[in-house]
C-alpha positions in Angstrom: 2.6 -5.9 -8.9 2.7 -5.5 -5.5 4.1 -2.6 -3.4 7.3 -4.7 -3.0 8.1 -4.6 -6.6 7.9 -0.9 -7.1 10.1 1.7 -7.3 10.7 4.0 -4.5 9.2 7.7 -5.1 6.9 7.0 -8.1 3.3 7.1 -7.9 1.2 4.2 -8.6 -2.5 3.4 -8.5 -4.1 0.9 -6.3 -6.0 -2.1 -8.4 -7.0 -3.8 -5.5 -6.4 -5.3 -2.0 -5.8 -9.1 -2.1 -7.2 -10.2 1.9 -10.0 -12.0 2.9 -9.4 -10.5 6.5 -12.2 -7.8 6.4 -10.9 -6.2 9.5 -7.7 -5.5 7.7 -10.1 -4.2 4.6 -11.7 -1.8 6.6 -8.6 -0.7 8.2 -6.9 0.1 5.2 -10.2 1.7 3.5 -9.8 4.3 6.4 -6.3 5.4 5.6 -7.8 5.7 2.1 -6.1 2.4 0.8 -8.5 1.3 -1.8 -9.1 0.7 -5.3 -8.3 3.3 -7.8 -6.2 5.4 -4.9 -2.9 7.0 -5.8 -0.2 5.5 -3.5 3.6 6.0 -3.8 6.5 4.0 -1.6 8.5 6.8 0.0 11.2 4.1 1.3 12.0 0.4 1.5 12.9 -0.2 5.2 13.9 -3.9 6.7 10.5 -5.8 7.4 8.1 -3.2 5.6 8.1 0.1 3.6 6.9 3.6 4.1 3.9 4.5 1.8 2.2 8.0 1.3 -1.5 7.7 0.9 -3.5 10.9 0.1 -2.0 13.5 2.8 -0.7 10.9 5.0 2.7 8.7 5.5 2.4 5.2 7.0 4.7 2.6 7.8 3.2 -1.1 6.7 5.2 -4.7 6.7 5.8 -6.5 4.1 3.0 -9.3 4.4 0.6 -6.1 3.9 2.7 -4.7 1.1 2.6 -8.0 -0.6 -1.3 -7.5 -0.2 -1.4 -4.2 -2.2 -1.5 -4.6 -6.2 -1.0 -2.0 -8.1 -0.6 -0.9 -11.6 
């Protein structure tokens, strides 16, 4: 399932990031968003969501949230 299908406040483990954009992959990796890392959706917002990865909080749009597959 992707980040738009999860519950707020629950921790999930990232399985993979489905994107062909290498620049986007590198950016997400720099945030700590990669396979095996824990991620929590703090809040859903219009057009995206706020997530917690490691010790940081980030706002991501719906297109990016769909690309992050968790389990």
